[in-house]
N, C-alpha and C positions, 0 to 999 in steps of 0.2 A: 508279278507275272501280268503281261497285257496279251490279250487274246486277239486273234486275227478277225477282222471285220469280213462280212460277206456281201454279196452282190445285192444292190438295190436296198441296201440298209438306210441310207439317207432317205430315200423316197418313202420308205415304210414308217420312219419316224416323222416324216412330213404328215403322212396319212394320220398317224396317232395324234399329231398336234392338231390338225384340222377337225378331227373327231372331237378332241377335248374342247376346242373353240366353239364348235357347233353346239355341244351339249351345255356349255357354260354361257353363251351369249344369246341364243335364241330366247326371245321372250324374257330377257334378264329383268325388264322393269315391269312385268305384268303382275307380279305379286305385290302388294304394298308391304312397305317397311314395318317390321315389328318394333316394339319398344326397344329392344336391345340394339338393333340396327339404327334406328333413328336417332338415338342419343348422340352417338359419334359423328352421324351424318349432319345432324344440326350444328355441331360445333365446327365441322369443316364449312358449313355454309356461312356461319358467322364470320369466320377468318376470311372467306372470300369476300364478304361484305365490309371489311375493314375493321371489324370488332375484334375484342381480345378476351374471348371466353375462357373459362378454366377447361382445362383438357382432361378428358379421361385417358387411362394408360393404354391407349392405342395410337401413338403419335405418328407412325408412319402412315396408317390409313388415313388419319384426320388431315395431316398436313399435305399428302399428295392428292387426296381427293379434292382439297380446296382449290388446287390448281385448275382442275377440270370444271369445277363450279365457278371459278372466277372467268375462265375463258368461254364458258357457255352463257354467263350472265345470270346464273341462277343454278338451282340444284333440280335434279330429276332422279327418279327411282333407278333409272338405268346408270346414270353417272354415279350415283351412290354405291353402286355394286360393281363399277367398272374395274377398280384396282384388284379386288379379290379374283374377279373372273379372269383377268389377264395373267395375274401371278399364278393362280390355280392352273391355267393352261400350259404355262411354262414349266410346271412342274414334270412334265412327261419327258423332259430332256434330262432329268437328274440322273437317270441310270447310266447315261453315257459318261458321267464323270467317275464311274465305279467299274471301268473296264478291267481294272486288275484284280477284282473281287468276283465279278459276275460275268459269265461268257457272253457275247454279242447277242445271241438268240435268246438267252433268258433275260437279257436286259430289254429287248425289244418287247417280249411278252409283258414284262413289268410296265413298260411305257404305256401298252395298250390297256393293261388293267388300271393304271392310274388314270387314264383318260375315260374309263367307262365306270369306275367304282361310283356307287350311289353316294357314299358319304363324301368323297372328295368333290364330287360335282355339286352336291348340296352345300357344302361349306364355300365353295368357290362362287356360289350365287348368294352369299350373305355378306353384308358389310361387316367390316372389323371382325372377320373370323379368324379361327387358328390356323387356316390355310396359308397365311402369310408367314408365320412362324415356321411351320413346317417346310414350306418351300425354301425360304432363305437359309434355315439351317442345314438343310440337305445340300444346297449349293455351296454353302461355306465349307461343309465337311468334304464335299466332292473336290472343290478347288484345292483344299489343302492336301488331300490324297494325290492330286495332279501336280503339286509342288507349285502351284500358281498362288502364292501367298498374298500378293496384293489383292486379288479377287476375294480370296477367302476371307481377308479382313474386312473388306467392304460388306460382303454378304453377312458376316458375322454381326456387323453393326446394325444391318438392316433387320436382323433376327431379333436383337435386343430392342428394337424400336417397335417390334410387332404387337406387343401385348402381353398379358400375363401367361398365356399358354406356353410361351417359349421356356418358362421355368420348369413346367411340367415335362417337357421334352427333354430339357437338359438333366433334370434329375432322373428321368428314365436312363437316359444313355450313361449318367455317371455311375448308377447302380449297376447297370449291364456290365460296364468296364471293370468295376470291382468284382463281380461275381466271376467274370471270365478269367481275371488275374488269379483268382483263388482256384479255378478249375485247372489253369495252366500250371500253377504251382504244385497242386496235388498230382498232376500227371508229368512232373518234372519237364515241363515244357518251358520254352524260352518265352517270357513275358513280353508283351508288345511295348515297342520303345516310345510310342506316342502316348500321352497322358491327356486328360481333359483340359488341364492348364495350358498345355503346349499349344493347344489349339488356337488360342487368341494371343498368347504372350510370345510368340516367335517373334524375334526383332523385324523380320520382313514384313509381317501381317500387322504388327501393332500400330505403327503410324498410319497406314490407310484406315484401320479400324477407328482409330480416334478421330481421324478427318472425316470420315463418312458418318460417324456417330454424331459429330457436332454439326456438320453441314446439314445432313438430312434430318436431324433431330430439331434443328431451328428453322427449317425451310429456308436455307441459306441466309440465316441470321435475321429473318423477318419475324419468327415466332419463337423467342427464347424459352418460353415455358414449355416447349416441346421436350427439352431435356428432363425437366422435372416430372413430366407426364411419364416418360420412359422409366425414370427411378421409381416412379409410383407402382409401376407393375409388380415389384418385389412384394410390398406390403399387400397389394391386392391378391397376389397368389397365395400368401400365408392367410389371408381372411378366408380363403376357400377351405382351409382346414378346420375352421370353427364354425361355419355356417352350413346348415343343412340344406338338402336338395330333395325335390320330390321325385327324382329319378332313381328308381331301385336298381340293385345289382342284377336282379333278375331281367329287368328290362333291357340292360346293356347286353346281356347274353343272348336274349332273344333277338335283338337288333343284328348281332353278328349272324345269327342263324338265318335270319330272313334276308338280309341285304348282302351277305357275303357267304352264302353256303359252299359255293365253288371254291373260295379262297380258304375256307375253314377245312375242307375235306382234304384239298391238295396239301395244305400247309402241314396238316397232322400226319399225312402219308410221308412228307418229306421229313418231318421231325423224327419219326420212327425210324426211317432209313437213316438219317444223318447220325443220330445217337448210337445206332447199332453199328454203324461203320466209322464212328469216331471221326466225322467230318467237320473240321473247325469252322467252315463258313456256315453250315447248317446250324451248329451248336450255337454260334454267335447270333445268328438271326432268331432262333427259337428263344434264346434267353432274353433277347431284347423284346420280342413279342410278348412274353409272359410277364416281364417286368412292366411293361407299358399297360398292359391289361389290368394286372393287379393294383397298379397305382390309380387307375380310374375307378376301380371297384372300391378302394378303401379311403379315396379322398371323399369327405362328406359332402362338399358341393359338386358332386359329379354332374356332368352333362353328356349327352349322346355325342356332342361334338369332340369330347376329349379323347373318344376312341381313335381319333385320326392318327394320334402317335403309334397305335398297334396296327393300323392299316398297312403302313409302309413295309415292315418286316413280314407281315402276313402274306402280301401278294408277292414280296420277293421270294418267299419259300414257295408259294404256288407256282410261281414262273419256273423255279428250278425243278419242280416236278413234272410240269406240264411240257417242258422242252425234251425231257427224257422219252415222251410218247409220241413224238412227231417223227421220229427216225424209224420209218417202216420199211423193211426188206421188200423188194419186188414180188418175191414168191409168197408173201403173206398178206399182200393187200386185199385180195378178195375176201379172205377170212376176217380180216380187221374190219372191213367195211361192213360186213355181215353182222359182226358183233355191235358195231356202232349204230347200225340200223335197228337191231333188235333192243339195245339199250335206250335208244331215243324213243322208239315205239312204246316200250313198256313203261317208261317214266312219264311220258306224255298221257298214257292212259291213266297212270296213277293220278296225275294232277287233275285230270278231268273227274275221276272218281271222288277225289278229295274235294273238289269244288262243288260237286253234287251233294255232298254230305251237308253243306251249308243250308241248302233248301229243303232238306229232309227232317221232318219232326224226330227228335231222339225218342228212342223206345220203340219206334214202328218197325215192322218187318222189313220195309224197304231200307230203313237206316242199317239195320243188322246185316241185310244183304250187301249194302254198299260197303260197310265196314270190313266184312270178312273178304269181299272182293278185294279190297285195299291190301289186306295182309296177304292174300294169295298171290297178287301181282308181285309184290316185294319178294315173297318166297320163290316165285317164278324166275325173278331176275337173278337172285343168287344162285339157284340151281342151274341156270342157263350158263351162267359163267363157269361154275364148276364143271360142268358138261364139256364146255368149250376148252377149258384148260386140261381135262383128261383126254379128249379127243383130238386136239390140235396141239396147243402148247400154252403154258402159263403165261407166256410173253403175248400171245395173241389176245388171250382173255383180259389180261392187264391193260394192255394198249387200248383195245376196243372198248373195254369198260370205262376207262378214264376219258377217253375222247368223247364217247356217247353221253357220259355224265356232264362233260364240260359244255356240250352243246345244249343240253336241256337246262342245267343250272345257269349257263350263261345267258340264255333267253330269260329266264326268271329274274336273274340279276339285272339284266337290261331293262325289265319292266319296272324294277325298284329304281333304276337309275332315272327313267323318264318321270316317275312319280316324284322323287325327291327333287327333281328339277322344277316342279311345279306345272308339267304340262298337263296334268289331269284337272288342275283346278283347285280351289279351295275346299270344295266339298270332300275331298279325298285326302285326308291329312296323313302325313309321314313322320316317323319317328325323328328324322334328321333335320326337320324344319325347326327354325327358331320360334319358340312359343311365347305368348299366345299371338295369333294373326289376326290383324284387323280385317273384318269381313267387308264392310260397306265404305271403305274409305273413299273410293272413287265417287260414290254416289254422294256422300257427304260434301266432299270438294265440289262437285257440280252444282249442288243445291245452293251451297254458300255463294258461289260465283253467279249463279242466275239470279238470285234474290239481290245480290249487291248490284248487279247491272240495272235490274227494274228500278230499285230504289235510290241508288246514288248515281247511277249512269256510268259506272265503271266496274269491271269485273272484280276488281281486288281492293277497292278504296274503303269499304265497310270494315271497321275493326271487329275483332272477335274476342270475347272474354270467355276462358275456360275456368269454371268454378268447381273446385273439390274433386278434380281428376288429375291424377299424376300419370300421364301418358305421353312420352315424347313422340310416339307415332302420330298422336292426334296434333301435336304441334307441327310436326313435319307435313302432315297432310294439308294444313292450313298455312304453309310457310310464306305464301304469297300475300298473306294478309298481315296486318298488325295484330299479333296474338299476345294476349296478357293472361297469365295464370294467376288465380287467386284462391284463397282458401274459401272466401265468402264473399257474396255480392254486396257492394255498397248500394243501399236501398235508395240513395239520393241520386244515383247515376242511371242513364238508361242507354247502355251500349246497343248498337245496332244488332249484334248477334251475342248470345249466351249459350254456352254448352254446359249442360249439367249431368249428373247422374240420373237414372230413370226414376224420377219422382216428380210430383206436381208441386211446383213452387208457387204459392198464392201470390206472391209479389209479381211474378212473371205472367201468370195466367191473365191477369187484368189486362195488360198492355201488350202481350206478346202472343204469337202463334207458335205451337211447339209441334215438332215432328220426331219420332223416335227412330234411331238407326241401331242396327246390330254392330257392336263394336268388336271387342276382343273375344275371340272364339278359341277355346281350349278343349282339345280331345280328352275324354275321360279315361286316360290310360289306366288309373290306379283303382278304379271302381267298376271294372268290367269282369264279365264271366268268361270262362274259356270259349264259349260259343261266339262271343264278341270279338275275340282274338281270332278265331278261325274265320269269321266273317271279314275282318280286316285284312287278313292274310290273302284271302282270294278275291275279295271285291274292294278292298281298301275303304269299307265303310265302318265308321266308329261313332258311337254317341258322343255329342259334344255340348259343352256347356258354354253359354254366351253371356255377354255384359251388353246392356243396352244404355245407350245415352240420348239425350234430348237435345235437339237444336232448336233454340228460341230465336225467333226473327220479330223484330219490332213491327207492329201493325202497319205503320206508315210506309214500310218498305215495299208494300205489296201494291200491284197496279190497280187492285180494285178499291183501294182506300185513297181519298183525296190527300194530296202531299201537305203535310203540316210541319211546322218547325219542331225539332226535338225539344223537349222540356229541358 
């Protein structure tokens, strides 16, 4: 069944797309690359330089990023994140491929939810993130539903080249399909004709799939080991089932409550209504959401970014519920607007009171007053909706309450989006960031460049030796220099620059000058008290632990020392 489109739909999708582009591209290179991002970015840079590095299991990102590096003549933080930002922006058009399953207005709401979601925005601003796998898989699935099998095969190939995350998504869809088949058989319903294997193995999509997989996976036959890197994503995914993570299941649930509260509330309302009314569409989405969520909870190497597979069905259900509350009859507009205003005012007051608790010492009379005031406002909100339902209608109370809550939680979620995009700066950590974050990468790079210009006469001529540090982000920061990574420094050598962990090396102290830099910074998510979490929710302040490194520069590089030949 294909639903009829509405007026100005194209312009509204364009608005959603430009919103997504703005949130994903503004200050895209402002945050330094983390170790997780820098490793594949360095591989892309080496390919652009004509080298043949071993590739990590993210071949699509590495190979196509190397094209931009080659055209630019080098790598930048912005170019390193360009591919994910572009692909993540295009994700807003995915709902258009499912018009036979979702009504046009629901699809449009879903497009805006995708454009504004904090998790999707954050992943789109990270190098080699799961956003590639999500976008390509949804496009492949959508084109398959549209019977455009050539495009379905091509995007399926891109999805398999996107990294280990694709296997988590496919596993979730396969389990969802199996559960739905069981539900259909119990209800004596006709099972779906499509199976996971028919997604790729259809004759009309298999040849484009193979062609795209080989051509894109080898960068037009320039980098043959791209195919092996794609196949390496399979063992890399299974390694995740035996390696432990420091991300707890409680932090995952807390992340959903903080970043997607509107989606969670609307989705659970939809699930309740869908299971009660036996809606196949809502049942399918709810099973997919729960399966994707449970997979992330139970996989030992879980990361916050793995929640991306649960966000799509979550916002799809939220859009189905929200679209039911925008059809307001003319005779009830004033009443609905009144409920919206009341709901917005009460929840805004609740947020201000909650924020005030952060600054109030626990156990004081003022703290107790604020706490009971918070409880009272929530009780007043529930009582107000009950009175509206009794005095006017349940419909007015429901629509006004949902739309008022949408405004308040939407603004709260937008704040999370701006923070996840890095607009607040490195001092305000976010759960969706790739950790740990280099704190003084720009300062370190500028210092090495300045001293190199003073002592050698060129900004990037002086080589750098990194001793006892495993940090791809450090190598990326100094990528314009000749960088060598060693376990121990040869005492017979005297390189221009040496970078070591924070400790005084007697060999270096004699002939070098040292300056310490704050390097990798990690929020103390697991050793915090409830008050710390409350402070983070309201102010985005969290205790952080840091790592300090020392940059050693040889004495004769400085302008106050007479030039001497290196020993």
